[in-house]
C-alpha positions in Angstrom: 74.8 36.9 203.6 77.1 39.2 205.6 79.5 40.9 203.1 77.7 39.5 200.1 77.1 42.9 198.5 80.5 44.3 199.5 82.3 41.9 197.1 80.3 43.2 194.1 81.5 46.7 195.0 85.2 45.8 194.8 87.0 46.6 191.6 89.0 43.8 189.9 92.2 43.1 191.7 94.4 40.1 192.4 91.8 38.4 194.5 88.7 39.6 192.6 89.8 38.9 189.0 89.0 40.6 185.7 88.3 37.2 184.2 85.4 35.7 186.2 81.9 34.6 185.4 80.9 35.2 189.0 78.1 37.8 189.2 75.2 38.3 191.7 73.1 35.2 191.7 75.6 33.2 189.6 76.6 29.6 190.1 80.2 30.7 191.1 81.4 33.5 193.4 82.7 36.8 192.1 86.2 35.9 193.4 86.4 32.8 191.2 88.8 32.9 188.2 87.5 31.3 185.0 90.3 29.0 183.7 88.5 28.8 180.4 90.2 32.1 179.5 93.5 30.3 179.6 92.5 28.1 176.6 93.2 31.0 174.3 96.7 31.4 175.9 98.5 28.2 175.0 101.1 30.1 173.0 102.1 31.7 176.4 101.6 28.8 178.8 101.7 25.6 176.7 99.5 22.6 177.0 100.9 21.3 180.3 100.0 24.4 182.3 96.6 24.6 180.6 95.9 21.0 181.6 97.1 21.7 185.1 94.7 24.6 185.5 91.9 22.0 185.7 93.4 20.0 188.6 92.7 20.4 192.3 95.5 22.3 194.0 96.1 22.7 197.7 97.6 26.1 198.8 101.2 25.2 198.3 100.5 23.8 194.9 98.4 26.9 194.0 101.4 29.0 194.9 103.7 27.0 192.7 101.1 27.1 189.8 100.8 30.9 190.2 104.5 31.3 190.1 104.7 29.1 187.0 102.0 31.1 185.2 103.8 34.4 186.0 107.2 33.0 184.9 105.6 31.8 181.6 104.1 35.2 181.0 107.4 37.0 181.8 109.4 34.6 179.5 107.0 35.0 176.6 106.9 38.8 177.0 110.7 39.0 177.0 111.1 36.6 174.1 108.6 38.6 172.0 109.7 42.1 173.2 106.3 42.8 174.8 105.2 44.2 178.0 102.5 42.7 180.2 99.7 45.2 180.3 98.4 46.4 183.7 94.9 46.6 182.5 93.0 44.4 180.1 93.6 45.4 176.5 90.8 46.0 174.1 91.5 42.7 172.3 91.8 39.8 174.7 92.9 37.5 171.9 96.0 39.7 171.1 99.3 38.6 172.5 99.1 41.4 175.0 95.6 40.2 176.0 96.9 36.7 176.5 99.8 38.0 178.6 97.3 39.9 180.8 95.1 36.9 181.2 98.0 34.6 182.2 99.6 37.2 184.6 96.2 37.9 186.2 95.7 34.1 186.7 99.1 33.8 188.2 98.5 36.7 190.6 95.1 35.3 191.5 96.7 32.0 192.4 99.3 33.7 194.5 96.7 35.8 196.3 94.6 32.9 197.3 97.4 30.4 197.9 99.1 32.9 200.3 95.9 32.9 202.3 95.8 29.1 202.6 93.0 28.5 200.0 93.0 25.8 197.4 91.8 25.5 193.8 88.8 23.3 193.1 88.0 23.3 189.4 84.3 23.5 188.5 83.2 22.0 185.2 
């Protein structure tokens, strides 16, 4: 249990995401990213990246996936003359909210992939 309570003190960041269902005594860890949030973002990422978010990825694949998510968010923002917000907007279903979710997912993938971790989807 060493460090268990420390994680709950950390503010959301690239490795401890805004979009998680991990809480104390939860079935997943606080540092997990809930891919279910990406289901509302298919306008930004498309069906292929959404499907890919539910596949096992080793560290190198996770890095590629993270880069693809960020590239999709950047391209969508540019095409629609939007900016990716740095904090979650009030309406997560708005285009800005979807961009924030996708960019946060991409940064999460890069953070953990750079540290040699893999993605194991949980259903």
